[in-house]
C-alpha positions as a LaTeX table, in Angstrom:
\begin{tabular}{lrrr}
\hline
Residue & $x$ (\AA) & $y$ (\AA) & $z$ (\AA) \\
\hline
Met1 & 46.08 & 13.59 & $-45.79$ \\
Asn2 & 49.72 & 12.86 & $-45.13$ \\
Gln3 & 50.12 & 14.68 & $-41.97$ \\
Gln4 & 47.45 & 15.25 & $-39.30$ \\
Pro5 & 47.20 & 18.91 & $-38.25$ \\
Thr6 & 47.36 & 19.95 & $-34.49$ \\
Cys7 & 43.92 & 20.19 & $-32.94$ \\
Gly8 & 44.71 & 21.58 & $-29.46$ \\
Val9 & 44.92 & 19.04 & $-26.70$ \\
Trp10 & 43.14 & 16.46 & $-28.90$ \\
Lys11 & 45.13 & 13.51 & $-30.36$ \\
Leu12 & 43.86 & 12.37 & $-33.56$ \\
Glu13 & 43.90 & 8.45 & $-34.08$ \\
Arg14 & 42.15 & 7.16 & $-37.09$ \\
Glu15 & 39.53 & 8.31 & $-39.74$ \\
Ile16 & 36.16 & 7.21 & $-38.78$ \\
Gly17 & 33.98 & 9.13 & $-41.24$ \\
Arg18 & 34.28 & 11.43 & $-44.42$ \\
Gly19 & 31.80 & 13.75 & $-46.16$ \\
Ala20 & 31.91 & 16.38 & $-48.75$ \\
Tyr21 & 33.03 & 19.06 & $-46.24$ \\
Gly22 & 35.16 & 17.30 & $-43.77$ \\
Ile23 & 36.87 & 14.29 & $-42.25$ \\
Val24 & 35.94 & 12.80 & $-38.78$ \\
Tyr25 & 38.65 & 11.15 & $-36.59$ \\
Ser26 & 38.46 & 9.42 & $-33.37$ \\
Ala27 & 40.63 & 11.19 & $-30.63$ \\
His28 & 41.61 & 11.20 & $-27.15$ \\
Gly29 & 42.23 & 14.15 & $-24.85$ \\
Pro30 & 44.94 & 14.41 & $-22.27$ \\
Asp31 & 42.72 & 12.83 & $-19.57$ \\
Gly32 & 42.08 & 10.01 & $-21.89$ \\
Lys33 & 38.44 & 10.92 & $-22.78$ \\
Ala34 & 37.40 & 9.79 & $-26.16$ \\
Ala35 & 35.89 & 12.16 & $-28.78$ \\
Ala36 & 35.25 & 12.60 & $-32.40$ \\
Val37 & 37.06 & 15.39 & $-34.18$ \\
Lys38 & 35.79 & 16.90 & $-37.42$ \\
Leu39 & 38.39 & 18.75 & $-39.42$ \\
Cys40 & 37.14 & 21.19 & $-42.07$ \\
Arg41 & 40.09 & 22.52 & $-44.37$ \\
Arg42 & 39.79 & 25.84 & $-46.24$ \\
Glu43 & 41.59 & 24.46 & $-49.28$ \\
Ser44 & 39.21 & 21.47 & $-49.66$ \\
Ile45 & 35.80 & 23.33 & $-50.01$ \\
Ser46 & 34.47 & 26.58 & $-51.57$ \\
Pro47 & 34.73 & 29.86 & $-49.16$ \\
Asp48 & 30.98 & 29.90 & $-49.03$ \\
Arg49 & 30.82 & 26.36 & $-48.01$ \\
Tyr50 & 33.60 & 26.71 & $-45.49$ \\
Ala51 & 31.76 & 29.71 & $-43.98$ \\
Cys52 & 28.54 & 27.82 & $-43.87$ \\
Glu53 & 30.04 & 24.90 & $-41.97$ \\
Leu54 & 31.77 & 27.25 & $-39.53$ \\
Arg55 & 28.81 & 29.20 & $-38.98$ \\
Gly56 & 26.65 & 26.04 & $-38.14$ \\
Ala57 & 29.21 & 24.84 & $-35.72$ \\
Arg58 & 29.28 & 28.29 & $-33.95$ \\
Leu59 & 25.56 & 28.46 & $-33.76$ \\
Tyr60 & 25.33 & 24.99 & $-32.33$ \\
Gln61 & 27.92 & 25.85 & $-29.87$ \\
Thr62 & 25.69 & 28.62 & $-28.42$ \\
Ile63 & 22.95 & 26.14 & $-27.14$ \\
Ser64 & 23.03 & 23.65 & $-24.42$ \\
Ala65 & 22.52 & 20.30 & $-26.02$ \\
Asp66 & 19.67 & 18.46 & $-24.34$ \\
Thr67 & 18.13 & 15.02 & $-24.91$ \\
Gly68 & 18.17 & 14.09 & $-28.58$ \\
Leu69 & 21.21 & 16.33 & $-29.56$ \\
Leu70 & 24.82 & 15.41 & $-29.89$ \\
Arg71 & 27.13 & 17.23 & $-27.35$ \\
Leu72 & 29.59 & 19.64 & $-28.98$ \\
Leu73 & 32.54 & 19.97 & $-26.85$ \\
Asp74 & 34.75 & 22.63 & $-28.63$ \\
Val75 & 35.12 & 24.59 & $-31.91$ \\
Lys76 & 38.35 & 26.14 & $-32.79$ \\
Glu77 & 39.50 & 28.01 & $-36.01$ \\
Cys78 & 43.29 & 27.56 & $-37.04$ \\
Asp79 & 45.38 & 28.74 & $-39.98$ \\
Trp80 & 44.44 & 25.68 & $-42.03$ \\
Gly81 & 40.60 & 25.87 & $-41.24$ \\
Phe82 & 38.76 & 24.72 & $-38.23$ \\
Tyr83 & 38.02 & 21.60 & $-36.17$ \\
Ser84 & 34.88 & 20.64 & $-33.92$ \\
Val85 & 35.04 & 18.28 & $-31.06$ \\
Met86 & 32.11 & 16.14 & $-30.41$ \\
Glu87 & 30.97 & 13.18 & $-28.28$ \\
Leu88 & 31.97 & 9.91 & $-29.81$ \\
Ala89 & 29.42 & 7.71 & $-31.27$ \\
Asp90 & 28.97 & 4.09 & $-29.88$ \\
Asp91 & 30.68 & 1.47 & $-31.85$ \\
Glu92 & 28.53 & $-0.70$ & $-34.23$ \\
Phe93 & 30.29 & $-3.74$ & $-33.17$ \\
Gly94 & 30.21 & $-3.03$ & $-29.36$ \\
Asn95 & 33.83 & $-2.32$ & $-29.00$ \\
Arg96 & 34.97 & 0.30 & $-26.50$ \\
Pro97 & 37.12 & 3.38 & $-27.55$ \\
Gly98 & 40.73 & 2.29 & $-27.97$ \\
Glu99 & 39.99 & $-1.40$ & $-28.22$ \\
Cys100 & 41.49 & $-3.40$ & $-30.96$ \\
Gly101 & 39.19 & $-4.27$ & $-33.90$ \\
Glu102 & 37.37 & $-2.28$ & $-36.51$ \\
Tyr103 & 35.37 & 0.82 & $-35.24$ \\
Arg104 & 32.24 & 2.10 & $-37.14$ \\
Pro105 & 29.95 & 4.82 & $-35.53$ \\
Lys106 & 26.56 & 3.28 & $-34.90$ \\
Thr107 & 24.00 & 5.25 & $-36.97$ \\
Leu108 & 20.23 & 4.71 & $-37.59$ \\
Ser109 & 21.12 & 4.24 & $-41.23$ \\
Arg110 & 23.29 & 1.19 & $-40.51$ \\
Ile111 & 20.74 & $-0.18$ & $-38.08$ \\
Ile112 & 18.11 & 0.02 & $-40.91$ \\
Ser113 & 20.28 & $-1.61$ & $-43.45$ \\
Gly114 & 21.51 & $-4.42$ & $-41.08$ \\
Glu115 & 18.50 & $-5.09$ & $-38.96$ \\
Lys116 & 15.75 & $-3.82$ & $-41.28$ \\
Ala117 & 12.70 & $-2.27$ & $-39.61$ \\
Leu118 & 12.68 & $-1.26$ & $-35.93$ \\
Pro119 & 9.82 & $-2.58$ & $-33.73$ \\
Leu120 & 6.97 & $-0.05$ & $-33.17$ \\
Pro121 & 7.81 & 0.61 & $-29.44$ \\
Glu122 & 11.43 & 1.27 & $-30.35$ \\
Ser123 & 10.45 & 3.47 & $-33.22$ \\
Ile124 & 8.08 & 5.55 & $-31.07$ \\
Lys125 & 10.93 & 6.05 & $-28.53$ \\
Leu126 & 13.35 & 7.04 & $-31.30$ \\
Gly127 & 10.89 & 9.54 & $-32.51$ \\
Ile128 & 10.37 & 11.01 & $-29.03$ \\
Ala129 & 14.09 & 11.31 & $-28.49$ \\
Leu130 & 14.90 & 13.04 & $-31.79$ \\
Ala131 & 11.76 & 15.34 & $-31.54$ \\
Gln132 & 12.87 & 16.40 & $-28.15$ \\
Gly133 & 16.21 & 17.37 & $-29.85$ \\
Leu134 & 14.48 & 19.21 & $-32.54$ \\
Val135 & 12.23 & 21.04 & $-29.87$ \\
Thr136 & 15.46 & 22.48 & $-28.47$ \\
Leu137 & 16.65 & 23.55 & $-31.74$ \\
Gln138 & 13.43 & 25.28 & $-32.58$ \\
Arg139 & 13.34 & 26.84 & $-29.02$ \\
His140 & 16.56 & 28.68 & $-30.15$ \\
His141 & 14.96 & 29.56 & $-33.67$ \\
Leu142 & 17.42 & 27.14 & $-35.46$ \\
Leu143 & 16.84 & 24.81 & $-38.36$ \\
His144 & 18.88 & 21.58 & $-38.78$ \\
Arg145 & 18.21 & 21.24 & $-42.64$ \\
Asp146 & 19.86 & 17.77 & $-42.79$ \\
Ile147 & 17.74 & 15.30 & $-40.71$ \\
Lys148 & 18.33 & 11.76 & $-42.10$ \\
Pro149 & 19.07 & 8.23 & $-40.83$ \\
Gly150 & 22.80 & 8.90 & $-41.58$ \\
Asn151 & 22.78 & 11.79 & $-39.09$ \\
Val152 & 21.17 & 9.98 & $-36.28$ \\
Ile153 & 23.96 & 8.54 & $-34.21$ \\
Tyr154 & 23.89 & 6.47 & $-30.97$ \\
Val155 & 25.81 & 7.73 & $-27.93$ \\
Arg156 & 25.75 & 5.58 & $-24.68$ \\
Gly157 & 22.87 & 3.79 & $-26.41$ \\
Lys158 & 20.73 & 6.90 & $-26.88$ \\
Pro159 & 19.85 & 8.30 & $-30.46$ \\
Val160 & 20.85 & 11.90 & $-31.06$ \\
Leu161 & 20.69 & 14.22 & $-34.05$ \\
Ser162 & 24.19 & 15.07 & $-35.34$ \\
Asp163 & 25.95 & 16.99 & $-38.15$ \\
Phe164 & 25.14 & 20.63 & $-37.73$ \\
Gly165 & 26.96 & 22.05 & $-40.68$ \\
Leu166 & 23.67 & 23.35 & $-42.28$ \\
Leu167 & 22.31 & 24.74 & $-39.12$ \\
Ile168 & 20.89 & 28.27 & $-39.58$ \\
Glu169 & 18.63 & 30.81 & $-38.04$ \\
Glu170 & 14.95 & 30.34 & $-39.10$ \\
Val171 & 14.79 & 33.85 & $-40.33$ \\
Glu172 & 17.44 & 33.02 & $-43.00$ \\
Ala173 & 16.31 & 29.56 & $-43.72$ \\
Val174 & 14.98 & 29.66 & $-47.24$ \\
Ser175 & 17.36 & 27.54 & $-49.12$ \\
Leu176 & 17.89 & 24.53 & $-51.47$ \\
Val177 & 20.32 & 22.68 & $-49.22$ \\
Gly178 & 19.85 & 19.29 & $-47.61$ \\
Thr179 & 19.97 & 15.52 & $-48.74$ \\
Pro180 & 17.74 & 14.78 & $-51.72$ \\
Gly181 & 14.71 & 12.81 & $-50.69$ \\
Tyr182 & 14.51 & 14.45 & $-47.29$ \\
Val183 & 13.96 & 17.94 & $-48.50$ \\
Pro184 & 10.34 & 19.06 & $-48.11$ \\
Pro185 & 8.49 & 20.35 & $-51.25$ \\
Glu186 & 8.75 & 23.90 & $-50.11$ \\
Asn187 & 12.62 & 23.44 & $-49.37$ \\
Phe188 & 13.66 & 24.63 & $-45.96$ \\
Thr189 & 11.66 & 27.64 & $-44.80$ \\
Asp190 & 10.66 & 27.23 & $-41.27$ \\
Ser191 & 10.12 & 24.67 & $-38.33$ \\
Ser192 & 7.78 & 22.52 & $-40.21$ \\
Ser193 & 10.35 & 21.83 & $-42.80$ \\
Asp194 & 12.69 & 20.00 & $-40.31$ \\
Val195 & 9.53 & 18.08 & $-39.02$ \\
Tyr196 & 9.02 & 16.79 & $-42.57$ \\
Ser197 & 12.70 & 15.45 & $-42.62$ \\
Leu198 & 12.13 & 13.88 & $-39.27$ \\
Gly199 & 8.88 & 12.24 & $-40.26$ \\
Leu200 & 10.64 & 10.57 & $-43.30$ \\
Thr201 & 13.44 & 9.43 & $-41.13$ \\
Leu202 & 11.00 & 7.82 & $-38.84$ \\
Lys203 & 9.08 & 6.27 & $-41.64$ \\
Ala204 & 12.34 & 4.79 & $-43.06$ \\
Ala205 & 13.05 & 3.25 & $-39.54$ \\
Ser206 & 9.78 & 1.60 & $-39.14$ \\
Phe207 & 9.57 & 0.46 & $-42.72$ \\
Gly208 & 13.03 & $-0.85$ & $-42.88$ \\
Arg209 & 13.54 & 1.01 & $-46.16$ \\
Ser210 & 15.93 & 3.63 & $-47.52$ \\
Ile211 & 14.28 & 6.87 & $-48.61$ \\
Asp212 & 14.39 & 5.58 & $-52.32$ \\
Glu213 & 12.43 & 2.35 & $-51.51$ \\
Ile214 & 9.82 & 3.75 & $-49.00$ \\
Gly215 & 7.31 & 3.81 & $-51.93$ \\
Leu216 & 7.74 & $-0.10$ & $-52.21$ \\
Gly217 & 6.04 & $-0.46$ & $-48.84$ \\
Pro218 & 7.28 & $-2.03$ & $-45.59$ \\
Thr219 & 9.81 & $-4.93$ & $-45.44$ \\
Leu220 & 8.72 & $-8.28$ & $-44.11$ \\
Glu221 & 10.35 & $-7.29$ & $-40.64$ \\
Ala222 & 8.14 & $-4.10$ & $-40.35$ \\
Asp223 & 5.94 & $-4.07$ & $-37.25$ \\
Thr224 & 2.86 & $-3.24$ & $-39.22$ \\
Ala225 & 0.66 & $-6.02$ & $-37.38$ \\
His226 & 1.04 & $-3.88$ & $-34.15$ \\
Pro227 & $-2.55$ & $-2.61$ & $-33.11$ \\
Leu228 & $-1.08$ & 1.04 & $-32.83$ \\
Phe229 & 0.78 & 0.96 & $-36.18$ \\
Pro230 & $-2.15$ & 2.84 & $-38.00$ \\
Ala231 & $-2.06$ & 5.49 & $-35.38$ \\
Trp232 & 1.81 & 5.87 & $-35.63$ \\
Trp233 & 1.41 & 6.01 & $-39.50$ \\
Arg234 & $-1.23$ & 8.81 & $-39.19$ \\
Ile235 & 1.25 & 10.90 & $-37.13$ \\
Leu236 & 4.11 & 10.36 & $-39.61$ \\
Asn237 & 1.83 & 11.06 & $-42.55$ \\
Lys238 & 0.78 & 14.28 & $-40.76$ \\
Ala239 & 4.54 & 15.11 & $-40.22$ \\
Thr240 & 5.37 & 14.44 & $-43.87$ \\
His241 & 2.35 & 16.06 & $-45.49$ \\
Pro242 & 3.35 & 17.90 & $-48.50$ \\
Asp243 & 1.03 & 20.87 & $-47.58$ \\
Gln244 & 2.88 & 22.83 & $-44.99$ \\
Asn245 & $-0.66$ & 24.01 & $-43.70$ \\
Arg246 & $-1.76$ & 20.46 & $-42.75$ \\
Arg247 & 1.60 & 19.35 & $-41.37$ \\
Tyr248 & 2.79 & 19.78 & $-37.79$ \\
His249 & 3.89 & 23.30 & $-37.43$ \\
Ser250 & 6.46 & 22.69 & $-34.71$ \\
Ala251 & 8.33 & 19.69 & $-33.23$ \\
Lys252 & 6.59 & 20.23 & $-29.89$ \\
Ala253 & 3.31 & 19.41 & $-31.43$ \\
Leu254 & 4.75 & 16.29 & $-32.97$ \\
Leu255 & 6.36 & 15.36 & $-29.67$ \\
Asn256 & 3.09 & 15.69 & $-27.79$ \\
Asp257 & 1.37 & 13.18 & $-30.20$ \\
Leu258 & 4.29 & 10.82 & $-29.97$ \\
Lys259 & 4.29 & 10.89 & $-26.21$ \\
Ala260 & 0.60 & 10.23 & $-26.10$ \\
Leu261 & 1.07 & 7.21 & $-28.49$ \\
His262 & 3.96 & 6.00 & $-26.32$ \\
Leu263 & 1.61 & 5.81 & $-23.34$ \\
Lys264 & $-1.02$ & 4.03 & $-25.34$ \\
Ala265 & 1.62 & 1.48 & $-26.33$ \\
Ile266 & 2.57 & 0.83 & $-22.82$ \\
Leu267 & $-0.92$ & 0.11 & $-21.66$ \\
Thr268 & $-1.56$ & $-2.00$ & $-24.78$ \\
Arg269 & 1.42 & $-4.16$ & $-23.76$ \\
Phe270 & $-0.10$ & $-4.56$ & $-20.35$ \\
Ser271 & $-3.60$ & $-5.34$ & $-21.48$ \\
Ser272 & $-3.00$ & $-9.02$ & $-21.45$ \\
Ile273 & $-1.77$ & $-9.17$ & $-17.73$ \\
Lys274 & $-3.11$ & $-8.10$ & $-14.48$ \\
Leu275 & $-1.30$ & $-4.97$ & $-13.18$ \\
Pro276 & $-1.14$ & $-4.20$ & $-9.55$ \\
Ala277 & $-4.12$ & $-1.94$ & $-8.73$ \\
Ile278 & $-1.97$ & 0.66 & $-7.14$ \\
Ile279 & $-0.43$ & 1.46 & $-10.60$ \\
Phe280 & $-3.94$ & 2.18 & $-12.10$ \\
Ile281 & $-4.98$ & 4.05 & $-9.01$ \\
Thr282 & $-1.90$ & 6.29 & $-8.85$ \\
Leu283 & $-2.27$ & 7.04 & $-12.71$ \\
Ala284 & $-5.81$ & 7.95 & $-12.42$ \\
Leu285 & $-5.19$ & 10.05 & $-9.43$ \\
Ala286 & $-2.47$ & 11.90 & $-11.16$ \\
Ile287 & $-4.57$ & 12.71 & $-14.17$ \\
Ala288 & $-7.49$ & 13.90 & $-11.90$ \\
Ile289 & $-5.11$ & 15.98 & $-9.89$ \\
Gly290 & $-3.77$ & 17.54 & $-13.16$ \\
Ser291 & $-7.17$ & 18.22 & $-14.27$ \\
Leu292 & $-8.15$ & 19.98 & $-11.00$ \\
Leu293 & $-4.99$ & 21.99 & $-11.05$ \\
Phe294 & $-5.63$ & 23.20 & $-14.58$ \\
Ser295 & $-9.15$ & 24.30 & $-13.68$ \\
Tyr296 & $-7.87$ & 26.00 & $-10.59$ \\
Lys297 & $-5.24$ & 27.75 & $-12.41$ \\
Leu298 & $-7.74$ & 29.23 & $-14.89$ \\
Lys299 & $-10.26$ & 30.43 & $-12.26$ \\
Ser300 & $-7.57$ & 31.95 & $-9.87$ \\
Ser301 & $-7.24$ & 35.62 & $-10.09$ \\
Ser302 & $-4.64$ & 35.94 & $-7.32$ \\
Arg303 & $-0.99$ & 36.21 & $-8.59$ \\
Asn304 & 0.32 & 34.13 & $-5.68$ \\
Ala305 & $-2.23$ & 31.28 & $-6.06$ \\
Ala306 & $-1.59$ & 31.22 & $-9.87$ \\
Ser307 & 2.06 & 30.84 & $-9.26$ \\
Gln308 & 1.49 & 28.01 & $-6.78$ \\
Ala309 & $-0.93$ & 26.45 & $-9.19$ \\
Ile310 & 1.87 & 26.53 & $-11.96$ \\
Gln311 & 4.36 & 24.96 & $-9.51$ \\
Leu312 & 2.02 & 22.21 & $-8.51$ \\
Asn313 & 1.27 & 21.56 & $-12.24$ \\
Thr314 & 4.87 & 21.24 & $-12.99$ \\
Lys315 & 5.29 & 18.84 & $-10.12$ \\
Phe316 & 2.13 & 16.87 & $-11.47$ \\
Lys317 & 3.74 & 16.56 & $-14.90$ \\
Glu318 & 6.95 & 15.04 & $-13.34$ \\
Val319 & 5.06 & 12.54 & $-11.32$ \\
Gln320 & 3.05 & 11.61 & $-14.36$ \\
Gln321 & 6.23 & 11.07 & $-16.43$ \\
Lys322 & 7.82 & 9.00 & $-13.77$ \\
Ile323 & 4.79 & 6.69 & $-13.76$ \\
Ile324 & 5.05 & 6.29 & $-17.53$ \\
Asn325 & 8.81 & 5.57 & $-17.07$ \\
Asp326 & 8.07 & 3.08 & $-14.28$ \\
Leu327 & 5.44 & 1.21 & $-16.58$ \\
Asp328 & 8.02 & 1.21 & $-19.36$ \\
His329 & 10.64 & $-0.29$ & $-17.13$ \\
Ile330 & 8.50 & $-2.90$ & $-15.78$ \\
Asn331 & 7.61 & $-4.14$ & $-19.18$ \\
Glu332 & 11.22 & $-4.26$ & $-20.10$ \\
\hline
\end{tabular}
C-alpha cells in the first residue's frame, strides 16, 4: 500500500502482520497509547468475505472481553473499507512499543516453534486462560471458528484468543471455514466444535509440534514424564474426540476439568516439601464449608435462606480460588 488511509485518531506506524483478509499495523493514539489496527479493504477481498469480516468484528464489539480474550477498542467503517483497533500484542523480543529494533507479535505459534513444548504446568494455565475466553464467547452464543496457535497472542504476559473475523452466532454456525487441521470432522456446528480446535491447540503446545506433526509424537522437550501428563492427555483427547457425543459439549465443562487438574498439579509440586499446617487446614475448612453450604441450599425451602446460601457459596468459591492462587504463587 503506497499511502496509508486515515484511521480516525490512530496514527499508523508499521506493518506487523498480514493475512488473506487484512493488514495489521502498530499504531498510537493522541494520548500515546499503543494499539494494533487491522485494515480490511473492500477492493482486496470478495464482497462476501468483506461482509463476514465486518460482521465478526461487529459481533465481537458487542461483548465485554474477559480473561482469555483480546480487547477490541474500536471498529469503524470508511469509504475504503473498515478498520478495527485492538490491544497491541507483546513483543517477541521484549521491546516496548515505540522502541527501536524489530517488532514481532508474541504468539503461541512462535513460542512452539522457538522453544518447542511448554512445561505441563504452563500448558495447563494456558488451557485455563483460553477456555475462560471461550466460555465468554459461548455465553453469548458465539463461535470463534479459527482457534489455533497463530491466533493465540500474549498481552501483558497473558495468553488471549484473537482474530475474530470468522466469529458467528451459533444458530448460523454450520460452515466449512477455518484453518485446515483445526477444523473438527463435523465442521463448525456448535460449541463443541470450538472445543475441538482448542484441544488441538493445547496438544500442539504441550507436544511442541505443529498440527501437521502431532502424529509424530511429542518432541524431546515435551513434559511427558510429569506424573499428571496422562491425566492432561486424557482431557485433551476428550476435547478432540472425533465423535461430538463423546467430546466436551462446552468450554465450561473443559474449564472445570482443567481447573481441577491445576489444583492437583499445585499439590503435586508441594508433595516433596512440608507446607505450613495452616494452608492445609484452611483448604480443608473451605472444602468442608462449601459442602455444607451446598447441602444447606438444597434443603432450604425459604427464599431468603436460599438467597443467603447462594451468596455464601459464591464467597466460598472466591476464598477457594484465592487459596489456589496463593499456593501457585508460593511455588513460583
